[in-house]
N, C-alpha and C positions, 0 to 999 in steps of 0.2 A: 379289819380292812386289809385287802390283799395288796401286794407290792405294786401291781400295775395301777390300781386305783390311787395309791399314795403318790405315785410319780405324776399322774395326770393332774391331781390336785395341786401339787407343787408347781407344775408348769403353768397352770392357770393363775396361781397366786403371783408368780413372777411376771406374767403378762400384765396383770392388773397393776402391779407395782410400777412397771416400766411405763404403762400408759399414764398413770398418775404423774410420774416424774416428767413425762413429755408435756402433759397439759400444764403442769406447774411452770415448766421452763417457758412454754409458749406464752403463758399468762404474764410471766415476768417480762418477756420481750415486749409484749403489747403494752404493758403498763410503764415502760420506761425504766426497767431494771430496778425495782424497789428493793429486792432482797438478794442481789448478787447474781442474777441469772444472766442470760445472753442479752446483749444489746440489739435493738432493732436497727438493722443496717439497710433496710429497704427504703429507697427514696420515694417520695410521693409521685403519683402517676396521674397525668392528665386524662380525664375520662370524657371530657366534652367541653364545648364552648359555644357561646352565642354572641355575635355571629360565629359560625363554624370557622375553625382554623383554616386559612388559605381560601376562605370564601370569597366570592366575587359579587359585584353589583351591590355592595354593602352601602346602606344609607344611614345606619345608626352610629352615633358617636359614643355609645356605651358598649363596653365589652365585659363579658363575664366568662371566666375560665374556671372549670370545675375539676376537683381532685378527689382521689379515693381516700384521703385522710385529711386531718386538720393540718393546715399549713400556716406559714408566716413569711413575711417579706422583710429582708434585711436592707435598711437604708435605701428605700426606693428612689428618693430624689437624686441620689448619686449614682446608683447602679442601673436603674431602668432607663433605657434610651428609646424615645419614640422618634420614628423617622417617617416622613419628612419632619424636620424640627418644628416644635410647637412654640409659638411666641408666648402663649399663656400656658402656665404649667398644668399638665394633666393631673387629675385626681386619681391616685392609686392607693388601694387599701385591700387588706386581706381580712376576710370575715369567715370564720369557720373553715369550711372546705372549699372556699372559692375566693377568687381574686376579681375585684371590680376595677375597671379603668374607665374613666370618663374623659374624653378629649374635649377640651374647651374651645379649640380653634374650629372654624368651619371646615368640613371635609372638602378636599379638592377633588374635582372629577377625574376619573380615569387614572388614578394614582394608587400605587401599592403602599400600604401602611405596614410598618413593622414595629412591634413592641418587644424590644430585646431585654429580657430579664437577667441576662448574664447568669451569675450563680446566686442571685438574691433569694430564690425560693427554696425553702427547706421545710421538712416536716416539723410539727410543733413540739414533739417530745425530744427526739435525739439530735435534731439539727441536720439530718441527712439532706444533702443538696440534691435538687433535681438535676442540676447540670446547666449547661449553657442553653437555656430554653428561649426560643423566640416565637412569638405569635404574630401572624400576619393576615391581612385581608386586603381586598382591592375594591375601590369604588367603581371600577370599570368591569368589563367582561373578561379580562385576562389579569393574571397575577404575575409579577416579576419575582424571580427566585435567584438571580445571579448574585454572587458575593465576591468581594475582594478583601484582601487583608495585608497587613504589614506592620511597621513599627514607626514610632515617633521618638527621636532622640534629641537631647540638648546638643545644639550645633557646636558649642564650645568644648564639651568634654564627653560627648556620646553617652551621657547618663540617660537611662530610660525615663520618660516623662509619664507620670501616672495622672489619669483623669483629664487629659486634654482632649478637646473635641477634634474629630477628623471627619471631613466631608468631601463631597464631590461637586464639580461643576462640569457641564458639557465642554468638550474640548474646544468647540468653536466659540465659546463665550468670551467676551473681551475681558482684559485684565481688570477693568473697573468693576466687574461683577462681584469681586470679593469685598468691595467697599459698599456696594449698593443693594445686593440681593442676598437673602439668607442662603446658606449652603443647601444644596439640593437634597442630599441624603447624608445622615451623620451617624457617627459612632463615637465611642469614648475609649481611650486607652486603659488597659489594666495596669497592674503594678510592674509588668515587664515592658511597658510601653507598647504593647501589642493591641491591635484593633482589628475588628471585622465589620465591614459595612455590608448590610444585607438588603435584599429587595431591589436590586438594581435592574433597570430596564436595559435592553440591548442598545449599544452605542459606544461612543468613545468619550473618555473623561480625563480630567486632571484632578489630582488630590491636593487637599489643603488641610492644614492643622491650625486650630484657633483656641487660645485660652481666653474664652469669651468673658469680658468683664461686665458687660451691660445686658447680656441676654438677648441680643438682637441677631446673633448668628452671622454677623458680618465683622470685617476688620474695620473698626470705627475709631480706635484709640491707639496711639503709638505705644502705650504701656502694655497692650495685649501681645502676648507671645504668639508668634505665627510660624508656620512652615509652609512652603509651597514648592512646586516643581513644575517645570515646563514639559516634563515627560508625559506623553499621551499614551493611554492604554485602552485596549478594547477587552472588557471582561469576557472570559470563556470558561468552559468546564469540560471535564472528561472523566470517564469511569476510572477508578484507581483502587488500590488496596493498601491498607495499613495493617500492621501486625501488633496485636496486644499480647502481652506476656502475662500468664497466670502463674502465680507463685504458690508452691506448696507451703513455704515458710519464707523467712527473710533471706535464706541462702540457696534454696533449691527451686528450680523452675519446674512447674507442673506440665505446662504445655504452652505453645504459641499459637494463637488463633488468628487466621487471616480474616479481615473484615472489609468487605467492599464498601466503597463510599464514592460520592461525587467530589472530585477535586476541582475547586474553583481557583481561577487564576486571573490576574497575578496575585500571588500570596507573599510577595517579598518587597512590597512598596516601602521605601524608607524616606521619611521626611525629617529634615534637620531643622529643628525649631529654634527661633531666636527672638530676642526683643530688640527692637530698633533703638538706636541712640536717641535719647530725648534732646532734640535740638531746639525745641520750643523753650524759651527762657522765661521762667516765672520765679518770683520770690516765694520760697516755701515758708520760711520763718526767719525771725530775728530773735536773738536772745542775749541776755547778759547774765549768763550762768555764774560767772565769776565777776567781782566788781571791777577788775582791772582790764577787762576786754569786752568787745562787742563782736558778735558773730552774725554773719549774713549767709543764709543757705539758699542757693538757687538751683533750679532744675538743670541748668546748663550754663556753661561759661561764656565769657565775652572778654575781648582783649582790654576793654576799658573798665577799670575798677570803679565801683560806685563812689561818688563824691559826697562826703558828709559835711554838713555845715551845722555848727552848734547854734541852738536857739536860746538856750539859757546859760551858755558858756562860750568862751572864745576858743574856736576850734583850730586856729592857725597853729600848725606844728603840734597839735594835740595827740596825733596818732602815729604809731608805728604799724605799718600794714604788713601783715604776715604774708610773705611771698615764698615761692619755691624757685630755687636756682636751677635752671634747666640744663646747664652744661654737664651735669652728672646725673643722668636719669637712673631710675630703678632698673634692676636686672631685667633684660628682655625688652627694654625700651631704648630707642635711640634718642639722641639729643635733639631738642627742639631748635628751630631756627630763630626763635624769639630771643630778644636780649634778656639779660638778667634783671632788667628793671620791670619786666612784665610780671603779672600775677601768675599763679600756678597754671600748669598746662591746660587745665579745664576751667579754672577760676570759678568753680561752682560753689566753693566755700571760702569765704574771706573773713579774716579776723583782724580787727582793729584794736591794737593794744593802746591803752591810755598811758601817756608818758608822765603826766602830772598826778602826784598823789592827792592833790586837792580834788581833782575830778574823780579819782578812784573813791574818795570818801563821800562823794555826792551821790545820794541814793537814786535820784532820777535825772537822766540826761535827755533833754528834748533835742531832736535832731531832724534836720531836713536832709533827706537822702535822694540823690539823683542816680538813676541806674537804667539800663536797657532791659526791656521785656518784650515778649512777642505779643502783638495785638491779635484781634479776632481775624484779621486778614493774613496772618502769618508773617507780618513784617516786624522787624525790630524797631521799637520806638523808645524815645527817652521818656522816662516816667519819674515823677516827683512824689515822694511820700513824706509825711510828717510822722515821726515815730517817737514814742516815749520808752526809753530804755531804762528799765528799773532793775536794780541789783537784787538778785534773789536772796542775798544775805545782807540785811540792812547794816549801816555803819554802826549803829548803837550795839547791835549784837556782836559785831566784830571787835568793838572796843571792850566789851565784857569778856570775850574770849582772850584778848590780849592781856587784860588785867588779871584774869585767872592764871594765865601762864606766868605772868610776873610774880603774883603772890606765891605760886608753887615754887618758883625759883628762889624767891626771897626766904621762904620758910626753910628750904634746904640749906641756904647759906647761913642762916641764923643758927641752925643745928651744928653746922661745921664750926662756927665761931665759938659756941658754947663748949664744944669738945676740944677746943684749942687746935683745930685743924685749919689748913689754909682755906681761905674763902675769898669770894669776890664781892666788891661793894657796888660794882656797876654791872648790870646784866649785859653780857656780850651780844654783839650783833650776830644774828643767825647767818652763817656763810651761805654762799651760793650752793644749790644742790646740783652737783655735777655727776652724771652717771657715765662710766666708761665701760663700753662693751668690748672687752679684750679677753677672750677665753684663755685659760692657761695653756692650752694646746691649740695653736692657730693653724688653719689650713693656708698653704702658700698663696692661694687665689682669693683669699678673703681679706677684708680690711677692718679697721677699728672705727667705731663711732663714739662720739662724745655728745651727750644729751643734757639739756638744761630744762628746768621747770618753766623758766621765762626766757624770752628772746635774748640771744647774745648781743651785747653792745660793744664789748671790748675783747679782743683776742690778740695777745702779744706773743707772736711766735718765737721771739727771742728768749722767752721765758718757758718755752715748751721744748723739751729735749727728748730725743730718742737715741738710745744707745744699743749697740750690739756687742756681744761677747765673742771675741775670736781668740781661741786658745784660753788664756787666763786674763786677757786684757780687754777692757771695755773701750769701744771706739764710738765716736759720734756717727749716727746713721742718718741718711737723708730721708725726708718725708715730705708729703704735700698735704696741706690742710685746706679743705674747701667746705663751703656751706652746702648742705642738702636742703635745709629750710631754716627758718629763723631760730629754731631750737635744736638743730642737729648739725654737728660737724663730722666730716668724714676724713680720716687719716689714712692716706695711702703710703705704703712703704715698699722698699725693695726687699721683700721677705725672702730670706734664704733658708732652705730646709735645714733642719737639725741645728739651728742657731738660737741662742737665747737673746731676748730683747728686754729692755727696761724703758718704760715710758715715765718720765719725770716732769711734773708740772709745778712750777714755782707758785708760791702763795701769791694771790692777786693777779695771776697771769691772765685769767679769764674773768670777765664781769658781765652781769646781766643788765637789763634795761632799768632796774630799780636800784642800782648801785651796789648790790651784793657781789662779793668776789669769792673765788674758790679758795679752798685750803690747799696747802701743798699736798701733792699726790705723787706716789711712786707705785707703779704697778708693773710686775714682771710677767713675761709669758715666753713661750718657746714655739717656734715654728716646727711642725712635725717633719720627720724625715721622709724622703721619697719612698723609702721601703714600706711606709705605713699605708700606701695607697695602691689601688689598681687603676688601670686605664681601660676605657671602653671605646672601641672603634666600631661604628655602625655604617654599613653600606646600604643606602636607600635605593633600591632598584626602581627605575622608572622616574626618578626625581632629578636627574641631571639636567642642568639648565634652568631649574626652577628655584626661586628663593624659598628656602625651607628653614623653619626654626624647629630644631629637635630638642626635646625636653626630657631630662632625667627626673623621674618621680619617686617619691617614697610611697609607703603603703597607705597613706592618707590622700593620695592624688595631688600632693603638693609638689611644686617645682623646686628642685634642688640645684640643678645646673641646666644651662641652655647652650646650644651650639648653633651658630648661624652658618648656613652653607648653601652654595648654589652649584656644587659639583657632585652632589649625591653622596658625600662622605661626611659623617658627623663624628666628632672626636670629643670625648669627655676625659679630662685629666684630673688628677688628685681626687679620685673616687674612694671614699672610705669603704672598707669591707662591709658588705651587707647585701640585702636583696632589694632590687629596684625594678622599676617599670619604665617604659618608653612611650612618649607621645610626640607627635609632630603636627605642625600645620603648615600649609602652603601659604607663604607670606606674599600674596599676589601683588600688593602695592609696595612691598619692600620697606615698610615702616618699622618692622621689628616687633610688632604687637599683633595679636589676633584681632580681627575686625569683624563686627557683626554685619548683618545684611540690611537691605533697604528694599521694601516692596515697591514703592513708587520709583525708585532708581533702578529697579530690576537687578539688584545686586544680591547674590547669595552670600551667606557668611563664608569666611575662608574655611577651606576644607581641613578637617581634623582627623587624625588616624591614631590608633593605639596598636602597639606591638602586643600580640595576644598572650605572651608568656612572661613569666617572671625571669629576671636576669640576676644572677649572683656574681658579685665582684669580690675578688680576694686580693689581699695585699701581695704586692710584687708580681701580680698577674696582669697580662694584657689580654683582654677579652675582645674577640671579634665576632660580630653578628651581621648577618645579611637579612634584610627585611624588605619585603614587597608590600607596601602599605595598602595596596588595592586588592591583595590576594583574597581576603575574606570580606563578606558583606559587613557593613558598618555595625549592624546589630549583633554581630558575633565577635567583635574585636576587643572590646573593653574587658580586661580580666575581672573575674567575679569578685576578687578581693577589693577591687577599687570601686565597685558599684555601691553607691550609698542607698539608692532606691531598690531595696531588696524585694524580690517577688513574694507576694503573699502566699502563705501556705494554703494548699487546696483543702477545701472543706471535706473532711472525712473522719470517721471514727472507727475505721477498720482496725486500727492498731489496738483499740480497747479490747475487742474480742480476741485478737491475737495474743495480747498480754494475758487475758484471763485463761485462754486455752493453755498457754505455756505454764501458768501457775498451777493449773489442774492436771497438767500432763496428758491432755486429751486433744482431739482434733476439733477445730472450729466447726460450728454447725453451718450447713448450707443455707444461704438466704434465698428465698424465692424472689 
């Protein structure tokens, strides 16, 4: 065989080998990568539909959409949105290479219907998403194609809300339409709180958000989260261009492609969603979880505490009612004008402690309870109930537990006696459980709390001593001791930086409702030096003259410090070194707390803003920041580290082929 012939044979052999490898790789891709070949990255493609997509004069309520490969639908009841909203749930299913949708509601005349599949459609093998696909048709001679988009955020903390419905009403519709008629067109927010409403007819509209509890697409219950705006918009569109980046690999850009598209506006609607305060008063439940107390849980409070009358016991003086003393409110709350004899500020949970151990040992207490509830007309009326309050732990079982505790103690003392060690012949009474929250290093603007398992009955301040160490000598220090609630005391002192303190409580200085008294306690702590802190000064542009509450937050979005201001300057002292975030709200009614909205009262929730960047405070440093709270749109304000509702990852497997190509040291195959 000559040389030329041998070369031709070798070339032909190589071509056959390459062709075989190509076919094998293609087969692997088609079969879902059974032996390590390339993954199929081609999404399914729509090849037809009946009625046709964007068809007009449609009369059939059954839709079939056909694809070029086998497909599946991920969670259609949650992801697929039909607009106008359907009272009866449509039937949606994937069969082989088609999707079938049957609308159960009667079709409305001259209306555009959209079936938004979002990213629910994927191929059957690799899960390649079709993308945000929407099918539409019209029962009239014209089809509406306008879109609007935006975001829904929690009014209180600007957290994106996932899965809430967003819809439209005509701008000239009365406010009562939200309560009486279903939303005109709807969408649902994704994990970023983002929504797109499609198939809108020309006109002017207002946007509403609704966390629909009963499926009627109207605001029918106070428990439903809502958002609304009086802003009127007229949807429009214009030709525009976006730019897609094609990457060679994770570091290098191959090219940037301009892509023309239709830009629909507005695309920046923001709805601040809130839940109204439940002012309707109903008794949720009663319980006697512990034998020594009765608990009543209401949906909302009332100034008058329920009156209890014993039916199988004498209830005169039988109860100590658990109350909250309002003159020392929690941080961020201003003192109530109510007297200290009133129940808690909301009075929605009330505890009745049994004073008499005889009643505690009685397993069943029959009670007549009189309390106020809201009737069907929305009026508060006096209601009488007969209740059987049964202890969850029967008296016999508690007796056995006590006997076991005694037997264990007796056995231990007998062993001590046999070994000739000191022992007790009478079991000591268990002392009062007193917890003192006094950290070893106390911030100058913090205070100390004393907590008890049972309500305080006796507090003898002459037996409670606070000392401070100046040089080497201990001196008596002044303090103020007040009730926070029946089981918590607050100790306020003139805490001086870099000084040591000693809190000393004599034995039996404090006693609880059931006669137990505290043991002698001595606890030392030190107030940290000024040099251990930083100070943060914030200038709030545009907020001068408004009541503002500025809040210093940690990385979990928890409030650490608050500053009340009406001059546009917020100051935070004694800030421990670390990284922080800022939030503020406009306290429009000046009560010191964030207030939600009311639809019937046409009251929006108080405005909340986030400083978009992290702030680092250092010891001995004064940090000054200037912040314009309205400079950024609300949906761009909250720092990503604080957002708990994280965006879902986009459905893609591109990284799989990139990883395989990197392992093999070759270029990824082009996907048709």
